[in-house]
C-alpha positions in Angstrom: -10.9 -16.0 0.1 -8.6 -17.2 2.8 -5.0 -15.8 3.0 -2.8 -18.1 5.1 0.9 -17.6 5.7 2.8 -20.1 3.6 6.5 -20.9 3.9 8.7 -22.4 1.2 10.5 -25.3 2.8 13.6 -24.6 0.8 14.0 -21.4 2.7 12.7 -22.6 6.0 16.0 -22.4 7.9 16.7 -18.7 7.0 13.0 -17.7 7.5 12.8 -19.5 10.9 16.0 -17.7 12.0 14.7 -14.3 11.0 11.3 -15.0 12.5 12.8 -16.1 15.8 14.8 -12.9 16.1 11.9 -10.7 15.0 9.4 -12.4 17.4 11.8 -12.0 20.3 12.3 -8.4 19.6 8.6 -7.8 19.2 7.7 -9.6 22.4 10.4 -7.7 24.4 9.1 -4.3 23.3 5.3 -4.9 22.9 4.6 -3.4 26.3 6.3 -0.1 25.5 3.3 1.6 23.9 5.0 5.0 23.4 3.9 6.2 20.0 1.3 8.9 20.2 1.7 11.3 17.2 1.6 15.0 18.0 2.1 16.0 14.3 1.0 14.7 10.9 2.2 11.3 9.9 3.4 10.8 6.3 2.3 7.6 4.5 4.3 7.2 1.3 2.7 5.4 -1.7 4.7 4.4 -4.8 1.7 4.6 -7.2 -0.1 7.2 -9.1 -3.1 9.1 -7.6 -6.3 7.0 -8.2 -4.4 3.7 -8.5 -5.4 0.8 -6.3 -2.5 1.2 -3.9 -3.2 4.9 -3.6 -6.9 4.2 -2.8 -5.9 1.6 -0.2 -3.4 4.0 1.4 -6.0 6.7 1.7 -8.6 4.4 3.3 -6.0 3.2 5.8 -4.7 6.8 6.4 -8.3 8.0 7.2 -8.8 5.2 9.8 -5.3 5.5 11.4 -5.8 9.3 11.6 -9.0 8.8 13.5 -7.3 6.4 16.0 -4.4 8.8 16.5 -6.5 12.0 16.4 -3.8 13.2 14.0 -3.7 13.7 10.2 -2.1 11.0 8.1 -1.0 12.5 4.8 -0.6 10.2 1.8 2.3 11.2 -0.4 2.3 9.6 -3.9 5.8 9.1 -5.4 5.4 6.9 -8.5 8.2 6.1 -10.9 11.2 3.8 -11.4 9.2 0.7 -10.6 8.6 1.9 -7.0 12.3 2.7 -6.4 11.7 6.4 -6.0 9.2 6.0 -3.2 11.2 3.2 -1.6 14.3 5.3 -1.4 12.4 8.3 0.0 10.8 6.1 2.7 13.9 4.1 3.6 16.0 7.3 4.2 13.3 9.2 6.1 13.7 9.8 9.9 13.0 6.5 11.8 10.6 8.0 14.3 7.3 6.6 13.3 6.2 9.7 11.5 7.0 8.2 8.1 5.5 5.0 6.9 5.6 3.3 3.5 3.1 1.1 1.7 5.0 -0.7 -1.1 3.2 -2.7 -3.8 3.7 -6.4 -4.3 5.9 -6.1 -7.3 8.7 -4.4 -5.3 9.2 -7.7 -3.5 9.1 -9.6 -6.8 11.4 -7.4 -8.8 14.1 -9.3 -10.6 17.5 -8.0 -9.7 19.5 -7.1 -12.8 16.5 -7.2 -15.1 16.0 -4.4 -17.6 14.3 -1.3 -16.2 14.5 -2.6 -12.6 16.2 -0.4 -10.1 19.4 -1.9 -8.6 18.0 -1.6 -5.0 15.0 -3.8 -5.7 13.7 -6.3 -4.7 12.9 -5.1 -1.2 14.4 -7.4 1.4 13.1 -7.3 5.0 14.7 -6.4 7.4 17.6 -5.0 5.3 15.6 -2.2 3.7 12.7 -1.7 6.1 11.2 -2.6 9.4 8.1 -4.8 9.1 5.0 -3.2 10.6 2.0 -5.2 9.5 -0.1 -6.6 6.7 -2.9 -4.3 5.3 -4.9 -6.2 2.8 -4.9 -8.5 -0.3 -6.9 -8.1 -3.5 -6.9 -9.7 -7.0 -6.2 -8.1 -10.2 -9.0 -7.6 -12.8 -8.8 -8.0 -16.5 -10.8 -5.4 -18.4 -11.5 -5.6 -22.2 -12.1 -2.9 -24.7 -15.6 -2.8 -26.2 -13.8 -3.0 -29.6 -11.7 -6.0 -28.6 -11.8 -9.1 -30.9 -12.6 -11.4 -27.9 -15.0 -11.4 -24.9 -13.7 -14.3 -22.8 -10.4 -15.6 -21.6 -10.8 -18.7 -23.8 -11.4 -16.6 -26.9 -8.4 -14.4 -26.0 -6.1 -17.4 -25.7 -7.3 -18.9 -28.9 -6.6 -15.7 -30.8 -3.2 -15.3 -29.1 -2.2 -18.8 -30.2 -3.5 -18.2 -33.7 -1.8 -14.8 -34.0 1.1 -14.5 -31.5 1.9 -10.9 -30.4 -1.3 -9.5 -32.1 -3.1 -8.8 -28.8 -1.9 -5.8 -26.8 -2.4 -5.3 -23.1 -2.0 -2.2 -20.9 -0.1 -2.4 -17.6 1.0 0.1 -15.0 4.7 -0.3 -15.9 7.4 -2.9 -16.7 8.2 -5.0 -13.6 4.9 -4.1 -11.9 2.6 -6.8 -10.8 0.3 -6.2 -13.7 3.2 -7.0 -16.0 4.5 -9.9 -14.0 1.0 -11.5 -13.9 0.8 -11.4 -17.7 4.3 -12.9 -17.9 3.0 -15.8 -15.8 -0.1 -16.1 -17.9 2.0 -16.3 -21.1 4.3 -18.9 -19.6 1.4 -21.1 -18.5 -0.4 -20.9 -21.8 2.6 -20.7 -24.2 1.2 -17.5 -25.7 2.7 -14.2 -26.7 1.1 -10.7 -26.0 2.3 -7.2 -26.6 2.7 -5.1 -23.5 1.9 -1.3 -23.5 3.2 0.4 -20.4 1.3 3.3 -18.8 3.2 4.6 -15.8 0.4 7.0 -15.0 -1.9 4.1 -14.0 -4.9 2.6 -15.6 -6.6 5.9 -16.1 -3.9 7.0 -18.5 -4.7 3.9 -20.7 -8.5 4.5 -20.9 -8.5 6.5 -24.1 -6.5 3.8 -25.9 -8.7 1.1 -24.5 -12.0 2.7 -25.5 -10.7 3.4 -29.0 -9.5 -0.2 -29.4 -5.8 0.7 -29.8 -5.2 -1.5 -26.8 -7.5 -4.4 -26.3 -7.0 -5.4 -22.6 -5.9 -3.9 -19.3 -4.8 -5.6 -16.1 -5.2 -3.7 -12.8 -6.7 -3.8 -9.3 -10.3 -2.9 -9.2 -9.9 0.6 -7.8 -8.0 1.7 -10.8 -10.6 0.3 -13.2 -13.8 1.1 -11.2 -14.7 4.4 -13.0 -14.3 2.7 -16.5 -16.3 -0.4 -15.4 -19.1 1.7 -13.9 -19.2 4.0 -16.9 -19.4 1.0 -19.3 -16.2 2.1 -21.0 -14.6 -1.4 -20.6 -16.0 -4.7 -19.5 -14.6 -7.0 -16.8 -13.9 -10.5 -18.0 -11.4 -12.0 -15.6 -10.2 -11.9 -12.0 -6.8 -13.3 -11.0 -7.7 -14.8 -7.6 -8.0 -18.6 -7.5 -11.8 -18.3 -7.0 -14.3 -15.6 -8.1 -14.4 -12.5 -5.9 -17.5 -12.5 -3.7 -17.9 -8.8 -4.5 -17.9 -9.5 -8.2 -19.4 -13.0 -8.7 -20.3 -12.4 -12.4 -16.6 -12.0 -13.3 -15.0 -15.4 -13.8 -11.7 -16.4 -12.3 -8.9 -16.8 -14.8 -8.2 -20.2 -13.1 -11.5 -21.5 -14.5 -9.7 -21.4 -17.9 -6.1 -21.7 -16.7 -6.1 -24.1 -13.8 -4.1 -23.0 -10.8 -3.6 -19.4 -12.0 -3.5 -17.3 -8.8 -2.0 -13.8 -8.5 -2.9 -11.5 -5.6 -1.8 -8.0 -4.9 -1.1 -7.4 -1.3 -0.5 -4.2 0.7 1.8 -4.1 3.7 3.0 -1.4 6.0 6.7 -0.9 6.7 8.9 1.7 8.3 12.5 3.0 7.9 14.9 0.3 9.0 16.1 1.9 12.2 12.6 2.6 13.6 12.5 1.6 17.3 10.8 -1.7 18.1 8.4 -0.1 20.6 7.1 2.4 17.9 6.7 -0.5 15.4 4.8 -2.5 18.1 2.4 0.5 18.8 1.7 1.1 15.1 1.0 -2.6 14.6 -1.4 -2.6 17.5 -3.2 0.4 16.1 -3.3 -1.2 12.6 -5.0 -4.2 14.2 -7.6 -1.8 15.6 -8.1 -0.2 12.2 -8.6 -3.6 10.5 -11.4 -4.4 13.0 -13.4 -1.4 11.8 -16.4 -2.5 9.7 -16.2 0.7 7.7 -12.6 0.1 6.6 -13.5 -3.5 5.7 -16.5 -2.4 3.6 -14.3 0.0 1.6 -11.7 -2.7 1.0 -14.4 -5.2 0.0 -15.9 -2.8 -2.4 -12.6 -3.1 -4.4 -12.4 -6.9 -4.1 -10.0 -6.8 -1.1 -9.9 -8.1 2.4 -7.9 -7.4 5.5 -5.7 -9.9 7.3 -3.8 -9.2 10.5 -0.1 -10.1 10.9 2.5 -9.3 13.6 5.7 -7.7 12.3 7.4 -11.1 12.6 4.7 -12.9 10.6 4.9 -10.2 7.9 8.7 -10.8 7.6 8.0 -14.6 7.3 5.3 -13.9 4.7 7.3 -11.7 2.4 10.3 -14.0 2.4 8.0 -17.0 1.7 6.3 -15.1 -1.2 9.6 -14.2 -2.7 10.9 -17.7 -2.5 7.7 -19.0 -4.2 7.4 -16.4 -7.0 10.9 -15.3 -8.0 12.0 -18.6 -9.6 8.8 -18.7 -11.6 9.2 -15.1 -12.8 12.9 -15.6 -13.6 11.9 -18.4 -15.9 8.9 -16.6 -17.4 10.9 -13.5 -18.2 14.1 -15.2 -19.4 14.8 -14.1 -23.0 14.2 -16.8 -25.7 17.4 -18.5 -26.8 
């Protein structure tokens, strides 16, 4: 699975301007390699323990800790669609000792939508300083053993026959798991019932195994224990192609052409973090991403690393927002 940087031409002027400023700043300070932690570094995660983002954060924290010869402590602060963690991170001291790994949905949040915090979506460089890209991974669809369907095609056929009769578990309204299903419904003209579990996929397992909820959507790390234990079955992956790590699980795009939703992890810092510190952390992140052990752990969950400079990350997040927000606004617009 390749992961190129894409730019929406409708936003090209503003993106180019921001990129030019960011690149100039990065180049001017890249030689000032001054960040050498002498105390633990805090990595804030906006998801529940055991969730995909939490697992990714801990893998990264372990490797950065080894590079810095200093402990990197993961702090989970779930709730309010990620706004609690975002606020905690953005108001922390801008000294390199606090980093934040937001989830994709915090960039896709619809301003003014129900249950969405007013300070979302995240806008770089207003809210944070771009540090670097961590990894990307697809979402996985898991089905209860008691579900009335076993394939995507069977699920869609039932959804068309009985709109609203199929329930699906997500990690919260406005999260990527919810937004991905909104896109699926919009593309297939179907209606599903969402059941939100803010405690992550693990919280939904009892309802899934009993059949009270028929399907769950989550990154692999959040579903791995249930998959391995045979409690639920994998029946779809949201990347455009099948994941090399799970070739037996079909891509949703095989049934719904063009369907492609990826979760991506990025590393950011409080907005006033000095450029030389950002440059050093980015350089160390690049070293971490070259480690085979880190790549193996990410691949085991269907993910892959991809290096970006801080400037490239800013371009990437703006481009993704420009591409996805109009689609989501249309998908989530109440019926007239």
